[in-house]
LUMFI-407142 format. One record per residue: residue number from 1; residue in one letter; x, y, z of N, C-alpha, C in turn. Coordinates in steps of 0.2 Angstrom, whole numbers. Layout:
N
     k   r   neast   nnorth     nup   caeast   canorth    caup   ceast   cnorth     cup
   NUM   a       X        Y       Z        X         Y       Z       X        Y       Z
...
This chain:
290
     k   r   neast   nnorth     nup   caeast   canorth    caup   ceast   cnorth     cup
     1   m       3       -8       0        2         0       0       4        8       1
     2   l       4       11      -6        9        16      -4       5       21       1
     3   v      10       24       3        9        30       9      13       35       7
     4   t       8       41       6       11        47       7      18       50      12
     5   p      23       53      10       24        55      17      24       58      20
     6   g      19       61      16       15        68      25      12       65      28
     7   l       9       59      27        3        55      29      11       51      37
     8   r      11       48      32       19        43      34      23       47      40
     9   v      24       51      41       25        55      46      20       58      51
    10   v      15       59      49        8        61      54       8       54      59
    11   v       8       48      55        8        42      60      11       40      63
    12   l      19       42      57       23        42      66      24       46      70
    13   a      23       53      69       23        54      73      18       53      81
    14   m      12       51      79        4        48      85       8       44      85
    15   r      10       38      83       13        31      85      21       33      93
    16   n      26       39      92       29        41      95      27       43     101
    17   y      23       49     100       16        52     103      16       46     109
    18   v      14       41     106       10        35     112      16       34     114
    19   l      21       30     112       26        24     114      29       29     119
    20   h      31       37     118       35        41     122      29       45     129
    21   q      26       40     128       19        45     136      19       52     136
    22   s      18       53     130       17        62     128      11       64     131
    23   a       8       60     132        1        64     136       2       61     143
    24   n       6       57     146        6        61     155      13       67     155
    25   q      17       68     149       21        73     147      17       79     146
    26   a      12       77     144        9        85     145       5       86     152
    27   g       2       82     154       -1        82     160       4       85     164
    28   s      12       83     164       15        88     171      18       93     168
    29   l      17       96     160       18       100     160      14      105     158
    30   a       6      104     159        2       107     162       3      108     168
    31   f       4      105     174        7       106     180      11      114     182
    32   s      19      108     179       22       116     179      19      122     178
    33   s      15      122     173       12       127     168       7      131     173
    34   v       6      130     179        2       131     184       6      134     189
    35   l      14      130     192       17       132     195      21      137     194
    36   a      23      140     189       27       144     185      26      150     182
    37   m      19      151     182       11       156     179      13      161     182
    38   f      13      163     191       11       168     191      18      171     194
    39   p      23      167     196       31       171     194      32      174     191
    40   l      31      168     182       31       172     176      28      179     174
    41   l      22      180     178       19       186     177      22      194     182
    42   i      27      190     188       29       194     195      37      195     187
    43   l      37      194     182       43       194     180      43      198     176
    44   a      36      197     171       34       205     166      31      208     171
    45   s      30      207     173       28       217     176      32      217     177
    46   a      39      216     182       44       219     184      47      222     176
    47   a      48      217     173       51       218     163      47      226     161
    48   a      41      224     164       35       227     160      38      238     163
    49   g      44      240     167       43       246     167      50      246     164
    50   f      55      241     162       60       242     156      57      244     148
    51   i      56      239     147       55       236     139      46      239     137
    52   g      42      243     141       38       245     142      34      252     145
    53   q      27      248     145       23       251     150      22      248     157
    54   p      21      251     160       19       251     168      12      244     165
    55   g       9      246     164        2       243     164       2      234     157
    56   d       8      238     155        9       233     148       8      223     150
    57   a       9      222     156        9       216     159       3      212     160
    58   a       0      219     164       -8       217     161     -11      216     157
    59   a     -12      221     153      -13       221     146     -14      215     142
    60   l      -5      212     142       -3       203     142      -7      199     144
    61   a      -8      200     148      -12       195     152     -18      195     150
    62   e     -22      199     151      -29       200     147     -29      199     138
    63   r     -21      199     137      -25       195     128     -23      191     129
    64   v     -21      189     131      -18       180     131     -25      177     135
    65   m     -27      180     141      -32       174     143     -39      177     139
    66   g     -40      180     135      -45       183     130     -47      176     125
    67   y     -40      171     125      -40       165     119     -43      160     126
    68   a     -43      161     132      -46       155     134     -53      152     134
    69   p     -56      148     136      -64       147     137     -65      152     143
    70   q     -73      155     140      -75       157     148     -73      157     155
    71   v     -75      153     155      -74       149     164     -67      147     164
    72   v     -61      150     160      -55       148     163     -54      154     163
    73   r     -57      162     162      -59       167     162     -59      169     169
    74   d     -65      169     170      -68       169     175     -65      167     186
    75   a     -60      161     181      -58       156     185     -51      159     187
    76   m     -47      164     181      -41       167     182     -40      174     183
    77   e     -43      178     179      -40       185     178     -43      187     187
    78   p     -46      186     190      -46       187     199     -40      187     199
    79   v     -37      182     200      -30       178     201     -26      184     198
    80   i     -24      183     194      -22       190     190     -21      194     191
    81   k     -26      199     192      -29       206     196     -24      206     201
    82   q     -24      203     205      -22       202     213     -14      202     214
    83   v     -12      196     208       -5       195     209       0      198     205
    84   l      -1      200     202       -1       209     198      -3      217     203
    85   a      -4      217     208       -8       223     212      -1      223     217
    86   q       1      216     217        4       213     223      10      211     222
    87   r      14      213     213       20       211     212      27      218     216
    88   n      24      221     219       31       223     221      32      218     230
    89   q      27      217     231       28       214     240      32      207     238
    90   a      27      204     231       31       197     229      35      198     231
    91   l      40      202     225       47       202     225      50      202     229
    92   l      49      207     235       53       211     242      52      200     245
    93   t      47      200     246       46       193     248      52      187     246
    94   i      51      185     239       53       180     239      60      180     232
    95   g      59      184     232       68       187     227      65      184     221
    96   v      71      189     214       71       187     210      74      183     207
    97   v      81      181     213       82       171     208      78      167     211
    98   v      73      165     216       70       161     218      60      164     210
    99   t      62      169     211       55       170     205      58      167     198
   100   l      64      171     195       66       168     191      67      158     191
   101   w      70      153     195       67       147     197      65      145     197
   102   t      56      147     200       50       145     199      50      148     193
   103   a      48      153     189       45       153     183      51      147     177
   104   s      57      145     180       58       143     174      60      134     175
   105   s      55      137     181       54       127     180      50      125     174
   106   g      44      131     171       40       127     166      44      126     162
   107   m      49      128     161       56       130     154      60      124     155
   108   q      59      119     162       62       115     160      59      105     162
   109   a      51      107     161       47       100     159      45      101     153
   110   v      43      109     148       48       112     144      53      108     138
   111   r      58      107     141       65       105     139      64       99     137
   112   s      63       94     144       63        87     147      56       82     141
   113   a      52       87     139       46        82     135      51       83     126
   114   l      53       89     126       56        90     120      61       86     118
   115   n      63       84     125       72        81     123      69       73     121
   116   r      64       72     124       61        64     123      58       64     115
   117   a      53       67     114       53        69     107      59       68     101
   118   y      63       70     102       68        70     100      73       64      99
   119   g      71       62     103       76        55     106      83       56     106
   120   v      81       60     111       87        64     113      91       59     120
   121   r      97       56     121       96        50     123      99       52     130
   122   r     105       59     131      108        60     137     109       67     135
   123   g     105       71     141      105        78     143     110       82     145
   124   l     109       89     143      113        92     149     114       92     156
   125   p     122       91     155      120        89     167     115       96     168
   126   f     115       94     177      109        97     178     111      107     178
   127   w     117      106     181      117       114     180     117      119     174
   128   k     121      117     167      122       118     160     111      118     161
   129   a     109      114     160       99       112     161      97      120     164
   130   r     100      122     169       96       125     172      98      131     170
   131   i     104      135     168      108       140     165     103      142     161
   132   k     104      137     155       97       139     148      93      140     149
   133   v      90      135     153       80       136     154      80      144     157
   134   t      84      146     162       82       152     163      85      158     158
   135   v      88      155     157       92       161     149      87      162     147
   136   f      83      158     143       77       158     139      70      158     141
   137   t      70      159     148       64       160     149      63      166     152
   138   v      68      172     152       71       179     153      69      183     143
   139   i      74      178     142       73       179     134      66      180     129
   140   v      61      174     129       57       172     129      50      176     132
   141   g      49      178     138       48       181     143      48      189     142
   142   g      53      193     140       53       198     138      53      199     132
   143   g      53      196     127       50       197     120      43      194     119
   144   v      40      191     121       32       190     121      28      196     123
   145   l      30      197     127       29       206     133      29      210     127
   146   l      33      211     124       37       217     118      32      217     114
   147   a      32      209     112       28       208     104      20      210     105
   148   f      20      211     112       12       210     113      11      218     119
   149   s      14      220     116       15       226     121       9      232     119
   150   s       4      236     122        3       239     122       4      245     115
   151   v      12      249     117       11       254     112      17      251     108
   152   v      18      242     105       23       240      99      15      239      94
   153   v      11      235      98       12       229      90       1      234      89
   154   m      -3      232      95       -9       229      93     -13      237      90
   155   p     -10      244      93      -13       249      91     -12      248      84
   156   y      -7      247      80       -4       250      73     -10      244      70
   157   v     -10      239      71      -18       233      68     -22      235      68
   158   w     -27      239      75      -31       239      75     -33      247      73
   159   q     -30      251      70      -29       257      66     -26      256      59
   160   i     -25      250      57      -29       248      49     -30      246      48
   161   l     -33      242      51      -40       240      51     -47      244      51
   162   e     -46      251      56      -51       254      55     -51      260      47
   163   d     -44      260      47      -44       267      41     -46      261      35
   164   n     -43      255      33      -46       251      26     -55      248      28
   165   v     -54      245      32      -60       242      31     -67      244      35
   166   q     -73      243      35      -79       247      37     -84      240      36
   167   p     -82      233      42      -87       229      43     -92      232      46
   168   g     -98      229      43     -105       227      45    -105      225      52
   169   p    -108      225      57     -113       223      61    -111      215      61
   170   r    -112      212      58     -113       203      55    -106      202      55
   171   t    -102      207      53      -95       205      50     -88      206      56
   172   l     -90      210      59      -86       213      64     -86      209      68
   173   p     -90      205      72      -87       200      77     -80      193      71
   174   m     -82      192      68      -80       192      63     -73      192      61
   175   l     -72      195      58      -67       201      58     -63      202      64
   176   l     -64      204      69      -60       200      77     -59      196      77
   177   g     -62      192      79      -59       185      80     -54      182      76
   178   s     -56      181      68      -49       179      64     -43      184      62
   179   v     -45      192      67      -35       194      67     -35      192      77
   180   r     -39      192      79      -35       191      84     -31      183      85
   181   y     -36      175      83      -32       170      81     -27      171      77
   182   g     -26      175      71      -21       175      67     -15      180      72
   183   v     -15      184      75       -9       187      80      -8      179      84
   184   a     -11      177      85      -10       172      90      -6      165      90
   185   f      -9      163      79       -3       158      76       1      160      73
   186   l       2      166      74        9       170      71      15      169      76
   187   t      10      171      83       16       174      89      17      165      90
   188   l      13      161      92       13       155      92      17      149      89
   189   a      19      150      80       22       148      77      27      149      80
   190   v      32      156      81       37       156      82      39      158      89
   191   l      35      155      93       38       154     100      40      147     100
   192   y      34      141      96       34       132      94      42      132      91
   193   a      42      135      86       50       137      82      55      138      87
   194   l      58      143      92       63       144      96      62      140     103
   195   l      57      137     105       59       129     108      58      126     105
   196   y      58      122     100       60       117      97      68      118      95
   197   g      70      124      92       76       126      91      82      125      95
   198   w      79      128     101       85       128     106      84      126     113
   199   l      77      123     114       78       120     118      79      113     119
   200   p      80      108     115       83       102     117      88      102     115
   201   d      92       96     118       98        96     119     102       92     112
   202   m     100       96     107      103        95      99     103      100      95
   203   r     107      102      91      110       107      86     104      104      81
   204   q     101      112      77       96       112      75      95      118      72
   205   r      92      117      65       92       123      61      85      126      58
   206   f      83      129      57       78       133      59      71      130      54
   207   l      75      126      48       70       125      44      68      117      44
   208   t      72      113      49       73       108      53      65      109      59
   209   v      65      116      61       61       115      67      54      117      65
   210   l      52      120      59       46       126      55      40      121      55
   211   p      41      113      49       37       111      51      31      111      56
   212   g      36      106      62       31       106      67      27      115      71
   213   a      32      116      70       29       124      75      22      126      69
   214   l      23      125      64       16       127      59      10      121      61
   215   i      13      116      61        8       110      63       5      112      72
   216   g      11      113      76        7       112      82       5      120      85
   217   a       4      128      81        1       132      79      -5      131      78
   218   t      -6      129      73      -14       127      71     -16      122      74
   219   l     -14      116      76      -18       113      82     -18      118      88
   220   w     -16      119      91      -18       126      96     -23      130      96
   221   v     -23      132      90      -28       137      88     -36      136      88
   222   a     -35      129      82      -40       126      82     -42      121      88
   223   a     -41      119      90      -40       116      98     -44      121     104
   224   a     -40      128     104      -42       132     111     -51      138     107
   225   a     -52      134     101      -58       137      95     -61      132      98
   226   t     -60      127      98      -64       120      95     -67      119     106
   227   l     -62      119     111      -63       118     118     -70      126     122
   228   s     -67      133     116      -72       138     119     -79      137     120
   229   y     -80      131     111      -87       133     109     -88      127     115
   230   t     -85      120     117      -88       115     119     -90      118     125
   231   l     -87      122     130      -88       122     135     -92      131     136
   232   r     -92      133     129     -100       138     128    -107      134     129
   233   t    -105      127     126     -112       126     122    -118      119     127
   234   a    -109      115     129     -110       107     131    -113      106     140
   235   g    -115      112     142     -116       113     150    -112      119     153
   236   n    -114      117     159     -111       121     166    -107      115     167
   237   l     -99      117     169      -94       113     172     -96      114     179
   238   t    -101      118     181     -102       117     190    -107      116     193
   239   l    -110      111     187     -114       105     188    -110       99     192
   240   i    -102       99     188     -100        93     189     -95       94     196
   241   y     -93      100     192      -86       103     199     -87      104     205
   242   g     -92      109     204      -95       115     208     -89      121     209
   243   s     -87      122     213      -84       126     215     -75      128     210
   244   f     -74      121     207      -67       120     205     -70      119     199
   245   a     -73      123     195      -76       120     187     -71      126     186
   246   g     -69      132     185      -62       137     184     -54      130     182
   247   i     -54      131     189      -48       127     190     -48      119     184
   248   v     -54      114     185      -54       113     180     -52      112     174
   249   a     -55      116     173      -56       120     164     -49      122     161
   250   t     -46      128     169      -40       127     168     -33      124     165
   251   l     -35      117     169      -29       111     169     -32      107     162
   252   v     -34      108     162      -38       107     154     -36      113     148
   253   f     -36      115     148      -32       121     143     -26      119     142
   254   l     -23      122     148      -13       119     147     -14      112     144
   255   y     -17      106     147      -13       100     146     -15      101     138
   256   i     -21      102     135      -22       105     126     -17      108     124
   257   s     -15      114     128       -9       116     126      -3      115     125
   258   a       0      108     131        6       106     130       4       99     127
   259   s       0      100     124       -1        91     120       2       95     114
   260   t      -3      100     111        0       104     106       7      104     105
   261   l      11      106     108       20       110     109      23      101     108
   262   i      21       98     110       23        91     110      21       86     105
   263   f      16       89     101       14        83      96      19       86      90
   264   g      19       93      89       22        98      85      29       96      85
   265   a      34       94      92       41        92      92      40       85      89
   266   e      34       81      89       34        72      86      34       74      79
   267   i      32       79      79       31        78      71      40       78      70
   268   n      41       85      72       50        88      68      53       81      70
   269   g      53       78      75       55        70      77      54       66      72
   270   a      49       64      71       47        58      64      52       62      58
   271   i      49       66      55       53        70      47      60       67      49
   272   r      64       68      56       69        64      54      72       60      54
   273   r      66       55      59       69        48      56      66       43      52
   274   a      62       48      46       60        48      39      64       49      36
   275   k      68       55      37       74        53      34      79       50      33
   276   r      79       48      41       85        43      40      86       35      39
   277   g      79       35      36       76        27      34      72       25      40
   278   e      71       26      48       69        23      51      58       23      50
   279   t      57       15      55       50        16      52      47       15      60
   280   m      51       16      67       47        16      73      52       21      76
   281   a      52       23      82       55        25      89      56       18      92
   282   t      65       18      93       68        14      95      65       14     104
   283   a      67        9     106       66         7     114      68       15     118
   284   s      79       15     113       79        19     119      76       27     121
   285   d      73       27     114       71        36     113      68       34     118
   286   a      62       31     120       56        30     122      58       31     128
   287   g      65       30     130       66        31     140      68       39     139
   288   r      67       41     144       68        46     148      74       49     147
   289   p      74       55     145       82        58     144      82       63     149
   290   s      90       66     154       90        71     159      87       77     156
């Protein structure tokens, strides 16, 4: 039976996703994301005074949460506002070094998941890995804050739309949604490419990570839109989980996001294996790298 190269890569990526126990990795990554989220917000808020405006961190958090389902926004927004309002006290209490360590722990979880997806058998020593993920956390956090800064990107986008497009009342929501998810796709594609290219303990070129970055970003946009629609129409989660509904929805959202990130890496790993003529992941690849 003839199988197209693209379909073969997808099938191999799905097979490796199972063999590498990536679903468990996604769950661990979602949990690490929760632990790292608020220290990262504190860092972003502190950095906003140097590379943007003081309110840019809050604006960034608001825009990012705009892609989450409503039940997730209802649970997270009050907590985010409280954390950002108390950022000075928090920084004085736990210190910048501890904040950096906690925030970079999420990146360390991403690195471990990507190493497994790429079949890296032996990773960097612990101290080198921590330096690597800490530097990457600072660079990516500052870059994302700058990209979404209220004084850099979005005002120009909306101004162009206002000057050149006169949408009607029915097309306006569709236009706004398209712009929002289009910006999310481009930002995620760049972010995923950076993660795939720099975090794993192996050398890669930009073109080798681009397929997985595009597929991963596409899956995230589709999953975010689908989850938002499902939670909005399928019923009230509070009937099942009560006051924990927002927490459950947040973890599901982060789990799906982590799954798209890991699957994109599996796509890149499958392409590498296909080029080497391999048909399946080896038992060594399925092991956990350091």
